[in-house]
N, C-alpha and C positions, 0 to 999 in steps of 0.2 A: 504494500500500500504506500502511496506517495505521502511524503510529509507536507502538510498544508499549514501555513502560518495563519494564526487566528488573531494574534495581538502583538504589539510591539510597544515598549515603553522605554523612556530614557530617564536617567538620574545622575545626580552629581553628589560627590562626597569629598570630605577633606580630612586630613590629619593636621591639626594646627601646630603641633609642637614636636612630634616624635619622628617625623620623616618616614612614617610607616606606610608603605605602598598598600599592604593588605588591608589595613584599617580604613584607608581612604576608599579602596575598592569595595569593601564590604558596605560602607556607608552609602556609596553610589548605588549599589544594587538594592539596598534597603529602601533608598529614596525612590527608585524606579518601581519597585514592587508594591510600595505602600501608597501609591497615588490613587489606586482604586481597588475594588474587590472584584477579582476576575471570576465571573460566573458563567462565561461563555461556554466552557467545556461541559459542565453539568446541564446547561440549557440545551445543548445538542445531544445529550445522552452520553457524554464521555466522562469517564472516571477521572478525578483529579490526578491520580497516580499515572495516568496515561499521557499526561502533559510532557512534551519535549521542550525543555527550557534551555535555550542557548543564550549564554551571557558573554558579551564582549566588553572588556573594561580597558580603558586607556589610562595609563599612568606613565610618569617619566621613566621609571625603571621596571619594565614588565617582568624581568627575571626574578624580581624580589617579591612577587605576588604569590601567596599561598593559595593555589587554585581550589583546594579542598575547603579551606575556610570561607572563600567567596561562594562556593557552591552551596555551603550550608545555609546561606541566607534564603535560598528558595525552600519554601515549606514542603513542597511535594513535586513529584515528577522526576523524569530522568534529566539530569542537569549536566551541561558541558560548559566549561569556562575557557575563554581565550583571553590572555592578557597581551595587549599590544602597546606600542609606543604612543603616548598621547598625554592628555591631562596637562598639568603644569606643576612646576616647582617654583614657588614664589618666595623670594628672599624678603624677610621682614625683620629688620634690626638684627637681632642675634639668633634668629631661627629661620627655618625654611618651612613654608606651608605647602603641603602636597595636595593637589586637586586631582581627583579621578572622575572620569565620565564613564557611564555604563549604558549599554543598550541591552535590553532583555527582550528576547523574542520567545513567544509561546506558540507551539505548533502541536498538531495531532496527526497521527497517521490516519488518513481518510481514504476509504474505498471509493474510487471513482466509477460511476456507473456508465 
């Protein structure tokens, strides 16, 4: 069955003092996921655990992202996480603020008639 996208949401997160890429990425995913209550799956008769959740997060240092920790932000479904170069590292006096951007896509495998 082909994978069919049902929803996409974007979010932004920061780590204000620790230069922690994972913390900023998790906050970006949390921001994206908590903008609404996604009821489209159950409305079409799909179980929430059947969701295919694809997360792409942009941070200044993608190699420093703990993908499992970011995936844990999704409450259900099969989750994949990709960390890419993006976001921002903003110097502010004696510290660096990390900004992460996330795109979360929710799909289901749908039988095409």
